[in-house]
C-alpha positions as CSV (number, residue, x, y, z in Angstrom):
1,M,-121.5,223.0,-173.9
2,T,-120.9,226.4,-172.6
3,I,-120.0,229.3,-174.7
4,D,-117.3,232.1,-173.3
5,K,-118.9,235.6,-173.5
6,G,-115.7,237.3,-172.1
7,L,-116.3,240.3,-169.7
8,E,-120.5,241.2,-169.9
9,K,-120.4,244.1,-167.4
10,I,-117.4,246.9,-166.6
11,G,-117.9,245.9,-163.1
12,D,-116.2,242.4,-163.7
13,L,-113.1,244.5,-165.5
14,L,-112.6,246.3,-162.0
15,K,-112.9,243.1,-160.0
16,I,-109.9,241.7,-161.7
17,T,-107.0,244.4,-161.4
18,P,-106.9,244.6,-157.7
19,C,-106.3,240.4,-157.6
20,Q,-103.5,240.8,-160.0
21,R,-101.7,243.2,-157.9
22,R,-98.1,242.3,-156.6
23,P,-95.9,244.2,-154.2
24,A,-92.7,245.2,-155.8
25,P,-89.6,242.4,-155.7
26,P,-86.8,244.1,-153.3
27,A,-84.5,246.4,-154.9
28,Y,-81.0,245.0,-153.8
29,V,-80.2,241.9,-153.0
30,W,-79.3,242.4,-149.4
31,Q,-82.9,243.6,-148.7
32,D,-84.3,240.0,-150.2
33,L,-81.6,238.3,-147.4
34,A,-82.9,240.7,-144.8
35,L,-86.6,239.6,-145.1
36,R,-85.7,236.1,-145.2
37,V,-83.7,236.4,-142.0
38,I,-87.0,238.4,-140.5
39,K,-89.3,235.5,-141.7
40,E,-86.8,232.3,-140.5
41,L,-86.2,233.9,-137.0
42,N,-89.2,235.9,-136.2
43,I,-87.8,239.0,-135.7
44,P,-89.8,241.6,-133.5
45,N,-91.0,244.7,-135.6
46,F,-88.4,246.6,-133.5
47,K,-85.4,245.2,-134.4
48,R,-86.1,245.0,-138.2
49,N,-84.4,248.1,-138.8
50,S,-81.1,246.5,-137.5
51,I,-81.5,243.6,-139.5
52,F,-81.5,245.5,-142.5
53,K,-78.3,247.4,-141.3
54,V,-76.6,244.2,-140.5
55,C,-77.7,242.7,-144.1
56,K,-76.4,245.8,-145.8
57,E,-72.9,246.1,-144.0
58,N,-72.0,242.6,-143.9
59,S,-71.5,239.8,-147.0
60,Q,-74.2,237.3,-147.8
61,I,-71.8,234.9,-146.7
62,I,-71.4,235.9,-143.1
63,I,-75.1,236.5,-142.7
64,L,-76.1,233.1,-144.2
65,K,-73.3,231.3,-142.0
66,C,-74.8,233.1,-139.0
67,L,-78.2,232.5,-139.7
68,N,-77.7,228.5,-140.2
69,D,-75.5,228.5,-137.1
70,T,-78.4,230.1,-135.1
71,K,-81.1,228.0,-136.5
72,E,-78.8,225.0,-135.6
73,L,-77.8,226.0,-132.2
74,C,-80.1,227.7,-130.8
75,K,-83.4,225.7,-130.3
76,T,-85.2,227.1,-127.4
77,G,-85.5,230.9,-126.7
78,Q,-85.3,234.4,-128.7
79,K,-83.1,233.6,-131.7
80,W,-82.8,236.7,-133.0
81,R,-80.6,237.6,-129.7
82,Y,-78.5,234.8,-130.5
83,F,-77.8,235.7,-134.3
84,F,-77.1,239.4,-133.2
85,K,-74.3,237.8,-130.8
86,L,-72.9,235.8,-133.9
87,I,-73.0,238.7,-136.3
88,N,-70.8,240.8,-133.3
89,E,-68.3,237.9,-133.0
90,S,-67.7,237.9,-136.6
91,K,-67.1,241.7,-137.2
């Protein structure tokens, strides 16, 4: 049976802290929704700001409806372009 001596060196303490750090959660619901859209549709870097703007200006229901329609109807090609077309039609 081994005896747990805890931390024996100060270096061990310093090794633990960076692993426990996590990024801060989004401050608003629309930011979390925008991150979800970016992840699911593989939005390129130069269009990410537009996704945040769309998610901030529109309701969550509209965004989720357009996201689901995009995933269902656009099987090939650039899904993010189809998503923006649906958002513009819903306005």
